[in-house]
C-alpha positions in Angstrom: 96.9 58.6 265.2 94.6 59.2 268.1 91.8 61.8 268.0 92.0 64.6 270.4 89.1 66.4 272.0 89.9 69.4 269.9 89.8 67.6 266.6 86.5 66.0 267.5 85.1 69.4 268.7 86.4 71.0 265.5 84.7 68.4 263.3 81.5 68.8 265.2 81.6 72.6 264.8 82.4 72.4 261.1 79.5 69.9 260.6 77.1 72.2 262.5 78.2 75.2 260.5 77.9 73.4 257.2 74.4 72.1 258.2 73.3 75.6 259.1 74.6 77.0 255.9 72.9 74.4 253.8 69.6 74.8 255.8 69.8 78.6 255.1 70.2 78.0 251.4 67.3 75.5 251.2 64.6 78.0 250.0 67.1 79.5 247.5 67.8 76.0 246.2 64.1 75.3 245.9 63.6 78.5 243.9 66.5 77.7 241.6 65.2 74.1 241.1 61.8 75.4 240.2 63.2 78.0 237.7 65.6 75.5 236.1 62.8 73.0 235.8 60.5 75.6 234.1 63.3 76.6 231.8 64.1 73.0 230.8 60.4 72.4 230.0 60.3 75.5 227.8 63.5 74.4 226.0 62.1 71.0 225.4 59.0 72.6 223.8 61.2 74.8 221.7 63.2 71.8 220.6 60.1 70.0 219.3 59.0 73.1 217.4 62.5 73.7 215.9 63.4 70.2 214.9 61.1 70.2 211.9 61.5 73.9 210.9 65.1 75.0 211.6 67.8 72.4 212.5 70.3 75.1 213.2 68.0 76.6 215.8 67.4 73.2 217.2 71.2 72.8 217.7 71.3 76.0 219.7 68.4 74.9 221.8 70.0 71.5 222.5 73.2 73.3 223.6 71.3 75.6 226.0 69.4 72.6 227.4 72.7 70.6 227.8 74.4 73.5 229.5 71.5 73.9 231.9 71.3 70.2 232.8 75.1 70.0 233.3 75.1 73.0 235.6 72.1 71.9 237.7 72.9 68.1 237.8 73.8 68.1 241.5 70.6 70.0 242.5 68.4 67.8 240.3 69.9 64.6 241.7 69.4 65.7 245.3 65.8 66.8 244.5 65.1 63.5 242.8 66.5 61.5 245.8 64.5 63.6 248.2 61.3 63.1 246.2 61.7 59.3 246.3 62.2 59.4 250.0 66.0 58.7 249.9 68.3 60.4 252.3 70.5 63.2 251.0 73.7 63.1 253.0 75.7 66.1 254.2 78.3 65.6 251.5 75.7 65.6 248.7 74.1 68.7 250.3 77.4 70.5 250.3 78.0 69.6 246.6 74.5 71.1 245.8 75.4 74.2 247.8 78.7 74.7 246.0 76.9 74.2 242.6 74.0 76.7 243.2 75.8 79.7 241.7 76.6 77.9 238.5 73.1 76.5 238.3 71.5 79.9 238.9 73.7 81.5 236.3 72.9 78.9 233.7 69.2 79.1 234.5 69.3 82.8 234.0 71.0 82.4 230.6 68.4 79.8 229.6 65.6 82.1 230.7 67.1 85.0 228.7 67.5 82.8 225.7 63.9 81.6 225.9 62.5 85.2 226.4 64.4 86.5 223.4 63.7 83.6 221.1 60.1 82.9 222.0 58.4 85.5 224.1 55.0 83.9 224.1 56.4 80.5 225.3 58.5 82.4 227.9 55.3 84.0 229.2 53.7 80.6 229.5 56.6 78.8 231.2 58.5 81.5 233.0 56.0 84.4 233.5 57.1 87.8 232.2 59.9 88.4 234.7 58.0 91.3 236.1 55.8 89.5 238.6 53.3 88.0 236.2 52.1 84.5 237.1 53.5 81.6 235.1 51.0 80.7 232.4 49.5 84.1 232.2 48.9 85.9 229.0 50.1 89.3 230.4 52.7 91.4 228.5 56.3 90.1 228.6 59.1 92.4 229.6 61.6 90.7 227.2 64.3 93.4 227.5 64.7 93.1 231.3 66.9 90.5 232.8 65.1 89.5 236.0 66.7 88.0 239.1 70.3 88.1 237.7 72.2 87.4 240.9 72.0 84.9 243.7 71.3 87.8 246.1 68.2 88.9 244.2 66.4 85.5 244.2 64.2 86.4 247.1 62.7 89.4 245.2 60.9 89.5 242.0 
């Protein structure tokens, strides 16, 4: 089958549109990556503390960490490749784009779990959720659920 000018133009247009969409989501992806990385670090710390004291709690933490890693795997893989200087193709970027909602949702669940289970650890790794800097000793707003949708990521 021969390619027509229309099919070539259509493919070019689609590629440009996808590239623009991915570029527009870049900062959102970076924020989600940072948040999921902070949440994963907090969960790892919680695991170490819970393993000796409460194996049932450790199982819940393992589950939360596993869910977070599964949901954010495409984003983490692309970030890892980028950090090592490897190219991230348009197909991989599209997979990341499609997975951002799930990763953001799972990151929010992990953050909520951490804030409810260990508020002082949450303040250290996540901030308080009300604008405090990460690692601060300011009061935590545990009852609030900050940045709960993709549209709110740009605001704190």
